[in-house]
C-alpha positions as CSV (number, residue, x, y, z in Angstrom):
1,M,-76.3,-17.1,60.2
2,R,-79.2,-19.6,60.2
3,L,-81.3,-17.0,58.3
4,R,-78.6,-16.3,55.7
5,I,-78.3,-19.9,54.5
6,P,-82.0,-20.3,53.4
7,V,-81.9,-16.8,51.9
8,L,-78.7,-17.6,49.9
9,A,-80.2,-20.9,48.8
10,G,-83.4,-19.3,47.7
11,C,-81.4,-16.7,45.7
12,F,-79.4,-19.4,44.0
13,V,-82.6,-21.3,43.0
14,L,-84.1,-18.1,41.6
15,A,-81.0,-17.3,39.7
16,T,-80.9,-20.8,38.3
17,M,-84.6,-20.6,37.2
18,A,-84.0,-17.3,35.6
19,G,-81.1,-18.6,33.7
20,T,-83.1,-21.6,32.5
21,A,-86.0,-19.4,31.5
22,T,-83.6,-17.2,29.5
23,A,-82.2,-20.2,27.7
24,Q,-85.8,-21.3,26.8
25,D,-86.8,-18.0,25.3
26,R,-85.1,-17.8,21.9
27,T,-86.4,-14.3,21.1
28,G,-83.9,-12.3,19.0
29,T,-81.7,-15.2,18.2
30,F,-80.4,-16.4,14.8
31,E,-80.2,-20.0,13.7
32,I,-78.1,-21.6,10.9
33,S,-79.1,-25.1,9.8
34,P,-77.3,-27.2,7.2
35,F,-79.4,-30.2,6.2
36,A,-79.7,-33.2,3.9
37,G,-82.3,-35.9,3.3
38,G,-84.7,-37.3,0.8
39,Y,-86.4,-35.7,-2.2
40,F,-89.6,-37.3,-3.5
41,G,-90.8,-36.2,-7.0
42,G,-94.2,-36.3,-8.7
43,S,-95.5,-35.9,-12.2
44,L,-94.0,-33.0,-14.1
45,Y,-97.0,-33.3,-16.4
46,D,-99.8,-35.7,-16.9
47,T,-101.5,-36.0,-20.3
48,G,-104.1,-38.5,-19.2
49,Q,-102.6,-41.2,-21.4
50,G,-99.0,-40.8,-20.2
51,S,-96.8,-38.8,-17.9
52,L,-93.3,-37.4,-17.4
53,D,-92.4,-38.2,-13.8
54,V,-89.6,-37.0,-11.5
55,G,-87.9,-39.7,-9.4
56,S,-86.7,-39.7,-5.8
57,D,-83.2,-38.8,-4.8
58,W,-81.1,-36.8,-2.3
59,A,-81.6,-33.2,-1.4
60,Y,-79.4,-30.8,0.6
61,G,-79.1,-27.2,1.5
62,A,-79.0,-24.6,4.3
63,R,-81.5,-22.4,6.3
64,L,-81.0,-19.1,8.1
65,A,-83.7,-18.2,10.6
66,Y,-84.4,-15.3,12.9
67,N,-86.7,-15.7,16.0
68,V,-88.8,-12.6,16.3
69,N,-90.3,-14.0,19.5
70,R,-91.0,-17.3,21.2
71,L,-93.8,-18.1,18.8
72,F,-92.9,-16.6,15.5
73,G,-89.8,-16.5,13.2
74,V,-88.7,-15.8,9.6
75,E,-86.5,-18.0,7.6
76,F,-84.6,-18.1,4.3
77,D,-83.4,-21.3,2.7
78,W,-81.7,-22.9,-0.3
79,T,-82.4,-26.5,-1.4
80,H,-80.6,-28.4,-4.1
81,S,-81.8,-31.7,-5.7
82,K,-81.2,-33.7,-8.8
83,A,-83.6,-36.5,-9.8
84,D,-84.2,-38.7,-12.8
85,L,-86.9,-37.9,-15.4
86,N,-88.9,-41.0,-16.3
87,A,-91.3,-41.3,-19.2
88,N,-94.5,-43.3,-18.7
89,N,-96.1,-44.1,-22.0
90,V,-95.2,-40.8,-23.6
91,W,-95.8,-40.9,-27.3
92,S,-93.8,-39.4,-30.1
93,D,-93.1,-40.3,-33.8
94,Q,-90.9,-43.1,-32.5
95,G,-93.7,-44.7,-30.6
96,P,-94.3,-44.9,-26.8
97,S,-91.4,-44.0,-24.5
98,N,-90.9,-45.5,-21.1
99,G,-88.1,-45.4,-18.5
100,K,-85.4,-42.8,-17.8
101,V,-85.2,-40.0,-20.4
102,G,-83.1,-37.4,-18.5
103,S,-82.8,-35.5,-15.2
104,L,-84.2,-32.5,-13.4
105,T,-81.9,-30.3,-11.3
106,Q,-83.5,-27.8,-9.0
107,D,-82.1,-25.0,-6.9
108,V,-84.9,-23.6,-4.7
109,Y,-84.7,-20.2,-2.9
110,E,-87.5,-19.5,-0.4
111,A,-88.6,-17.1,2.4
112,N,-90.7,-18.7,5.1
113,A,-92.9,-17.7,8.1
114,I,-92.3,-20.1,11.0
115,F,-94.9,-20.6,13.8
116,N,-93.4,-22.4,16.8
117,F,-95.1,-24.3,19.6
118,G,-93.6,-25.9,22.7
119,R,-91.1,-24.7,25.3
120,G,-87.6,-25.5,26.5
121,R,-85.4,-27.7,24.4
122,A,-88.2,-29.4,22.4
123,I,-89.9,-27.1,19.9
124,G,-92.3,-28.0,17.1
125,Y,-93.2,-25.7,14.2
126,F,-95.4,-25.2,11.2
127,G,-94.2,-23.1,8.3
128,I,-95.5,-21.6,5.0
129,G,-93.4,-19.9,2.4
130,A,-92.8,-19.0,-1.3
131,G,-89.9,-18.3,-3.6
132,V,-88.2,-19.2,-6.9
133,A,-87.3,-22.6,-8.2
134,V,-84.5,-22.7,-10.9
135,M,-85.3,-25.8,-12.9
136,K,-82.8,-27.3,-15.3
137,T,-83.9,-30.3,-17.5
138,D,-81.4,-32.5,-19.2
139,F,-82.8,-34.8,-21.9
140,M,-80.8,-37.6,-23.4
141,N,-82.2,-36.9,-26.9
142,A,-82.8,-33.2,-26.8
143,G,-80.2,-31.3,-24.8
144,S,-80.9,-29.2,-21.8
145,S,-82.9,-26.1,-20.9
146,S,-83.3,-24.0,-17.7
147,D,-86.2,-21.8,-16.4
148,S,-87.1,-20.0,-13.1
149,R,-90.5,-20.6,-11.8
150,F,-92.7,-19.6,-8.8
151,T,-92.8,-22.1,-5.9
152,G,-94.5,-22.4,-2.6
153,N,-94.3,-24.8,0.4
154,M,-95.8,-25.9,3.7
155,S,-93.6,-27.5,6.3
156,L,-93.9,-29.3,9.6
157,G,-91.0,-30.0,11.8
158,F,-89.2,-30.4,15.2
159,K,-86.2,-28.7,16.8
160,G,-84.3,-30.3,19.7
161,F,-81.6,-28.3,21.5
162,V,-78.8,-30.2,23.2
163,T,-77.5,-26.8,24.5
164,P,-78.8,-23.3,24.0
165,R,-76.4,-22.8,21.1
166,F,-76.6,-26.3,19.5
167,G,-79.3,-28.7,18.4
168,F,-80.8,-30.8,15.6
169,R,-83.8,-30.4,13.3
170,I,-86.2,-32.7,11.4
171,D,-88.2,-31.1,8.6
172,G,-91.0,-32.5,6.4
173,R,-92.0,-30.2,3.4
174,W,-94.6,-30.3,0.7
175,R,-93.9,-28.1,-2.3
176,Y,-95.8,-26.9,-5.3
177,T,-94.1,-25.3,-8.3
178,D,-95.5,-23.6,-11.4
179,T,-94.3,-25.7,-14.4
180,P,-92.7,-24.4,-17.6
181,N,-96.0,-25.3,-19.3
182,T,-97.6,-22.2,-20.8
183,T,-100.4,-21.2,-18.5
184,N,-103.9,-21.5,-19.9
185,S,-102.6,-22.8,-23.3
186,G,-104.0,-26.2,-22.7
187,T,-101.0,-28.0,-24.1
188,T,-97.5,-29.1,-23.1
189,C,-94.6,-30.6,-25.1
190,D,-92.5,-33.7,-24.5
191,Y,-88.8,-33.9,-25.1
192,Y,-89.3,-34.8,-28.8
193,G,-91.2,-31.5,-29.4
194,Y,-94.6,-33.1,-29.7
195,C,-97.4,-31.4,-27.7
196,Y,-100.4,-32.7,-25.8
197,H,-103.3,-31.6,-23.7
198,Y,-102.3,-31.3,-20.0
199,H,-104.4,-31.5,-16.9
200,T,-102.5,-29.1,-14.6
201,T,-99.7,-26.5,-14.6
202,W,-98.5,-27.4,-11.1
203,Y,-95.8,-29.8,-10.1
204,Y,-95.9,-31.3,-6.6
205,S,-93.0,-32.8,-4.7
206,G,-92.0,-33.5,-1.1
207,E,-88.9,-33.5,1.1
208,V,-87.9,-35.1,4.4
209,T,-84.6,-33.7,5.8
210,G,-82.6,-33.6,9.0
211,G,-79.8,-31.3,10.0
212,L,-78.0,-29.4,12.7
213,I,-78.8,-26.1,14.4
214,F,-76.1,-23.5,15.3
215,A,-77.8,-20.6,17.3
216,F,-76.3,-17.3,18.2
């Protein structure tokens, strides 16, 4: 009887450790993550004398991830944002324009590779991805237009699990998007239809978001 008690206690400890290890290994699991946070815009184009800038606002969306193993996963996401368009000394036949001139609405669809590090309930990650940004511009004086452009991103974040099936996530993301400027033409046009020399065809923006994780 004295021998059985230590043996049973040892079996219980091993079973508990095995269960904990299984909970830590997220291989083969899916994660759904609704999120919201801040969107931080940049210059849609810069002429060297003036610029058309995108303001900061809210962003929200959802992510679906699959953990191939403990260190690597794949993820698909959708992000929506709408921010003001602000002219900074943009010239037209009416003279220089400054201040809000419209808005930019974006729906971004991306596929990402996620590289995890850490164990247990606290997991950090680094991600890279690419996809399509549907960009809709609404100008106060010239109506609206919509275009779909290539976009890419790099992300850095943290996942914390309260239980094996539920947790929270913080994500910081830097994004670069090919603009509607005609590549290699050397010009871009403002909302009045006047065209200028531009310095780059890329639009850069950032996001910091937080959300929940539902794993299964």
